[in-house]
C-alpha positions as CSV (number, residue, x, y, z in Angstrom):
1,M,51.2,126.6,79.1
2,K,49.9,123.3,78.8
3,I,52.5,120.7,77.4
4,I,50.9,117.5,75.6
5,A,52.2,114.4,77.1
6,T,54.4,112.0,74.8
7,P,54.7,108.7,75.1
8,K,58.3,108.8,76.1
9,V,61.4,111.5,77.0
10,I,63.4,113.0,73.5
11,P,66.4,112.7,73.0
12,V,67.3,116.4,72.2
13,H,70.3,118.3,70.1
14,I,71.3,121.6,69.6
15,I,73.1,122.5,66.8
16,S,74.6,126.4,67.4
17,G,77.1,128.3,65.5
18,F,77.7,131.9,64.0
19,L,76.4,132.6,60.7
20,G,78.1,130.5,57.8
21,A,80.2,128.6,60.0
22,G,78.2,124.9,58.1
23,K,75.1,124.2,60.9
24,T,73.3,123.1,58.1
25,T,75.8,120.9,56.2
26,L,76.3,119.5,59.6
27,L,72.8,118.3,60.8
28,K,72.1,117.1,57.5
29,H,75.4,114.5,57.5
30,V,74.0,113.3,61.3
31,L,70.4,113.5,59.9
32,S,71.5,110.7,57.3
33,Q,72.2,108.3,60.2
34,K,68.7,108.0,60.9
35,P,67.9,104.4,61.8
36,D,64.7,102.6,59.3
37,G,61.8,103.0,61.5
38,E,62.4,105.7,63.4
39,V,61.4,108.9,62.6
40,W,63.6,112.8,63.5
41,A,62.3,115.7,64.4
42,V,63.5,119.3,63.0
43,L,62.9,123.0,64.7
44,M,64.7,125.4,62.9
45,N,65.0,129.1,63.3
46,E,66.1,131.6,60.6
47,F,65.9,135.9,61.5
48,G,64.5,136.7,58.5
49,Q,61.3,136.2,56.8
50,I,61.7,133.6,54.2
51,G,63.0,130.3,55.1
52,V,65.9,129.0,52.9
53,D,67.9,126.0,55.5
54,Q,64.5,123.9,55.1
55,A,64.8,122.9,51.6
56,L,68.1,121.7,51.8
57,L,67.3,119.3,54.7
58,P,66.4,115.8,53.6
59,Q,62.0,115.8,52.6
60,D,62.2,111.8,53.0
61,Q,59.8,110.0,54.8
62,G,60.8,109.8,58.0
63,Y,61.7,113.4,58.9
64,A,59.4,116.5,60.4
65,V,61.0,119.8,59.8
66,K,59.3,123.0,61.2
67,E,61.0,126.5,61.1
68,L,60.2,129.8,63.1
69,L,61.2,132.9,60.8
70,G,61.7,136.3,62.1
71,G,63.5,136.5,65.3
72,C,65.6,134.3,67.3
73,L,63.7,132.1,69.2
74,C,66.7,132.2,71.6
75,C,65.9,135.5,73.2
76,S,62.4,136.4,71.9
77,S,59.7,136.1,73.6
78,Q,59.3,132.1,74.3
79,M,56.1,131.4,73.5
80,P,56.5,131.1,69.6
81,M,59.5,128.8,70.4
82,Q,57.1,127.0,73.6
83,I,54.4,126.5,70.9
84,A,55.8,125.0,67.7
85,L,57.8,122.7,69.7
86,S,54.9,121.5,71.7
87,R,53.0,121.3,68.6
88,L,56.2,119.3,66.4
89,L,56.0,117.1,69.8
90,S,52.8,115.9,69.9
91,E,51.8,116.2,66.1
92,N,55.1,113.8,64.9
93,K,55.7,112.1,68.0
94,P,59.7,111.6,66.9
95,D,62.0,109.4,68.1
96,R,64.8,112.5,68.5
97,L,64.5,116.0,67.5
98,F,67.3,118.8,66.9
99,I,67.2,122.1,67.1
100,E,69.1,124.7,64.9
101,P,68.8,128.0,66.5
102,T,70.3,131.1,63.7
103,G,73.2,132.0,63.7
104,L,72.7,135.5,65.4
105,G,71.5,134.1,68.9
106,H,72.6,133.1,71.8
107,P,72.1,129.0,72.4
108,A,72.8,129.5,76.5
109,Q,69.6,131.0,76.6
110,L,67.5,128.7,74.5
111,L,69.0,125.9,76.8
112,E,67.8,128.0,79.7
113,Q,64.4,127.7,78.3
114,L,64.7,124.2,77.3
115,T,65.7,122.8,80.9
116,E,63.0,123.8,82.9
117,P,60.5,121.8,84.9
118,H,57.7,121.5,83.0
119,W,60.4,120.2,80.0
120,Q,62.2,117.9,81.6
121,S,59.6,115.0,81.9
122,H,59.4,115.3,77.2
123,L,63.1,116.0,77.0
124,N,66.3,114.3,77.7
125,M,68.8,117.2,76.2
126,R,72.3,116.4,75.1
127,A,75.4,118.0,74.1
128,L,75.4,121.1,72.9
129,V,77.3,121.8,69.8
130,T,78.5,124.5,68.5
131,V,80.0,124.7,65.1
132,V,83.0,126.9,64.7
133,D,84.2,127.8,60.8
134,A,87.8,126.4,61.7
135,S,89.2,128.2,57.9
136,R,88.3,131.9,59.6
137,L,90.0,131.5,63.3
138,H,92.6,134.0,62.1
139,D,90.2,136.9,61.5
140,R,90.5,138.7,65.3
141,E,88.1,140.8,63.5
142,W,85.2,137.6,63.5
143,S,87.0,135.9,66.3
144,T,86.4,138.1,69.2
145,Q,83.1,139.5,68.6
146,N,80.5,138.7,71.8
147,L,78.1,136.8,70.0
148,Y,80.5,134.6,68.9
149,A,82.4,134.2,72.0
150,D,78.5,133.5,73.8
151,Q,78.3,131.0,71.0
152,L,81.5,129.4,72.4
153,K,81.8,129.3,75.7
154,A,77.5,127.7,75.5
155,A,79.0,124.5,73.7
156,Q,79.8,121.3,75.5
157,I,81.1,120.3,71.8
158,V,82.7,122.3,69.3
159,A,82.3,121.0,66.0
160,L,85.2,122.3,63.8
161,S,84.3,123.1,59.7
162,H,86.7,124.0,56.8
163,V,89.4,122.0,58.8
164,D,90.6,121.5,55.1
165,Q,91.3,125.3,54.8
166,M,92.9,126.0,57.5
167,T,96.0,127.9,57.0
168,D,98.8,128.2,59.6
169,A,97.7,131.3,61.3
170,D,94.5,129.5,61.6
171,Q,96.3,126.4,63.3
172,Q,97.9,128.2,65.5
173,A,94.6,131.0,66.7
174,L,93.1,127.5,67.6
175,D,95.9,126.3,69.5
176,L,95.2,129.4,71.8
177,L,91.4,129.2,71.8
178,K,91.7,126.1,73.0
179,Q,94.4,127.4,75.7
180,E,92.0,130.0,76.7
181,Y,88.6,128.1,76.6
182,Q,90.1,125.1,78.2
183,P,88.6,125.9,81.5
184,Y,84.7,125.1,79.7
185,Q,86.3,121.1,79.1
186,Q,85.3,121.1,75.8
187,L,85.0,118.2,73.1
188,W,86.9,119.4,70.4
189,L,86.2,117.5,67.0
190,D,87.2,117.9,63.7
191,A,84.1,118.1,61.2
192,P,85.3,118.5,57.6
193,Q,82.0,118.8,55.2
194,G,79.9,118.6,58.4
195,Q,81.3,115.0,58.9
196,V,80.4,113.9,61.7
197,A,79.1,110.9,63.6
198,L,75.8,111.0,65.6
199,A,77.7,109.0,68.6
200,Q,80.3,111.5,68.9
201,I,77.8,114.0,69.7
202,D,75.0,111.8,71.3
203,L,76.7,113.2,74.7
204,A,74.8,114.3,78.1
205,Y,74.0,117.4,78.9
206,T,76.3,118.6,81.8
207,A,74.8,121.6,83.5
208,S,77.2,124.2,85.2
209,T,76.5,125.9,87.8
210,R,75.2,129.4,86.8
211,K,73.7,132.6,89.5
212,M,72.7,135.5,87.9
213,Q,71.7,138.3,90.7
214,P,71.4,142.4,90.8
215,L,75.3,144.2,91.8
216,L,76.2,143.4,95.3
217,Q,76.2,146.2,96.1
218,R,72.4,146.5,96.4
219,I,72.4,143.0,97.7
220,Q,74.4,144.1,100.6
221,Q,72.5,147.4,100.9
222,Q,69.0,145.4,100.3
223,P,69.5,141.7,101.3
224,E,65.5,140.6,100.4
225,L,67.5,140.6,97.0
226,A,70.1,137.9,97.5
227,Q,67.9,135.5,96.3
228,Q,66.3,137.3,93.3
229,V,67.1,136.2,90.0
230,I,67.4,138.5,87.0
231,K,68.4,139.3,83.8
232,Q,68.2,142.5,83.2
233,L,71.9,145.0,83.5
234,P,73.5,145.4,85.4
235,Y,73.8,142.7,86.5
236,H,76.4,139.8,88.2
237,Y,76.9,136.4,87.9
238,V,79.2,133.5,88.8
239,E,79.3,130.5,86.9
240,T,81.0,126.8,87.9
241,R,82.5,124.2,85.5
242,A,84.5,121.4,87.7
243,D,87.4,122.7,88.6
244,Y,87.3,126.2,87.2
245,S,84.2,129.1,87.8
246,V,83.7,132.5,86.3
247,A,82.5,135.7,87.5
248,G,81.0,138.3,85.5
249,W,79.3,141.6,85.2
250,K,77.0,142.9,82.5
251,L,76.7,146.7,82.9
252,P,74.7,149.6,80.7
253,K,76.0,150.7,77.8
254,G,75.6,154.1,79.3
255,W,78.1,153.6,82.1
256,H,81.6,155.1,81.6
257,F,84.9,154.5,83.1
258,H,88.1,156.3,83.7
259,F,90.5,153.8,81.8
260,M,94.1,154.4,83.4
261,D,91.9,153.2,87.1
262,L,90.1,150.1,85.6
263,L,93.6,149.1,84.7
264,D,95.7,149.3,87.6
265,L,92.2,147.7,89.4
266,L,92.7,144.5,87.1
267,C,96.9,144.7,87.2
268,E,95.8,144.4,90.6
269,Q,94.3,140.9,90.7
270,Q,95.5,138.1,92.2
271,D,95.4,134.3,91.7
272,W,93.2,134.5,88.6
273,L,94.0,132.3,85.3
274,R,91.5,134.6,82.8
275,I,90.9,137.9,82.8
276,K,88.5,139.8,79.8
277,G,86.6,142.7,79.2
278,I,85.3,145.8,77.4
279,F,84.4,148.9,78.4
280,A,83.0,152.3,77.2
281,T,86.4,154.7,78.7
282,D,87.4,158.2,78.7
283,E,89.7,157.4,76.3
284,G,87.3,155.5,73.7
285,W,85.9,151.4,73.6
286,K,88.7,149.3,75.3
287,S,89.0,145.9,75.1
288,F,90.9,143.5,78.1
289,N,92.6,140.3,77.2
290,F,94.3,139.1,80.6
291,N,96.5,135.5,80.8
292,P,99.4,134.9,83.3
293,A,101.9,135.4,80.7
294,Q,100.5,139.0,79.1
295,F,98.4,141.6,79.5
296,N,97.1,142.9,75.7
297,Y,94.1,145.8,76.3
298,Q,93.3,148.3,72.7
299,S,91.2,150.6,72.1
300,V,88.1,148.3,70.1
301,E,84.7,149.3,68.5
302,E,81.6,150.2,70.5
303,G,80.2,147.7,72.3
304,I,76.8,146.6,73.0
305,D,77.3,147.0,76.7
306,N,80.0,146.8,79.7
307,R,81.3,143.3,80.6
308,I,83.9,141.8,82.2
309,E,84.5,138.2,82.9
310,I,87.7,136.6,85.9
311,I,87.9,133.1,85.1
312,Y,89.7,131.2,88.5
313,P,89.7,128.1,90.5
314,T,87.4,126.8,92.4
315,T,89.8,126.6,95.1
316,E,90.5,130.5,95.7
317,A,88.1,132.2,98.1
318,R,86.9,135.6,96.2
319,D,85.7,138.6,97.8
320,W,83.8,139.6,95.3
321,L,82.1,142.8,96.6
322,A,85.1,144.3,97.3
323,F,86.3,143.9,93.5
324,E,82.8,145.1,92.5
325,N,82.9,147.9,94.9
326,A,86.5,148.8,93.4
327,L,85.3,148.4,90.0
328,M,82.4,151.5,90.1
329,Q,84.9,153.4,91.6
330,C,86.1,153.1,88.5
331,R,82.5,154.4,86.8
332,I,82.7,158.3,85.3
333,V,79.7,159.5,87.5
334,E,78.4,163.1,85.7
335,A,77.0,165.6,88.6
336,E,73.9,166.3,88.7
């Protein structure tokens, strides 16, 4: 796709967050800090067909706001987002750009799109911000959703809204959450009523190294697949951030596993920092949440797929093929 040239590299901020977290409130406060003489642009995405958030933003001179409706610019076809962004840049020539994806979106996928080579001479990606409603952290049903976790993992900065409404249970949940996400080395900010200074979030984007491939068993059988990068299930990935790495597998929802065999396998693992997973088993859908002090598992609602992540120090060498082979041995394969 042809990208219309712009005279400078534009700082770009992604402001993500789950439904109702306070993204637009925070964005409004940041926009109020625009220097005189600059033009700032906002690209908003709403899942429905009627845009509401655009009407809540400043309409004064010096702001350019564009909406993409009906779907998610993170995970739907890239073309509408590419066209809208290209037009916004060429027509308004902004000095700074803010992108607010829908609360049902996956910001990591959007970030992946915007860091592709053809955008690098136009966009200067800044630290990805995820807004979290701190007054709802006590609600485990809310805070353990896969989408919620995906948004939090993508964040380089976590902005905590509604901190003035936090209970003791919320504070305890926050302490545990910070401990759980310590390997991601995020910056946590209080943002009461969405109040953060632009300088607090205007930090350089720090890329993590993520390699997504077919299952290691397939790579072993067909070495030419080792260089193949895929996103379709099933797949394996390894993501590295500074002193920590995460190895993960996403497997089709239709695959089922022997619960006891799976539990034995996870309990046998050594030298890890965190193990989290959700699987369809012969005893129903089960989630696993292991830390070195406690092994927790429980029955959960039906998931969107089978998945597992293991966080470990980068200093530790791992035989992930052996683990994957053992994991596949736990799978229930119906006789044809």
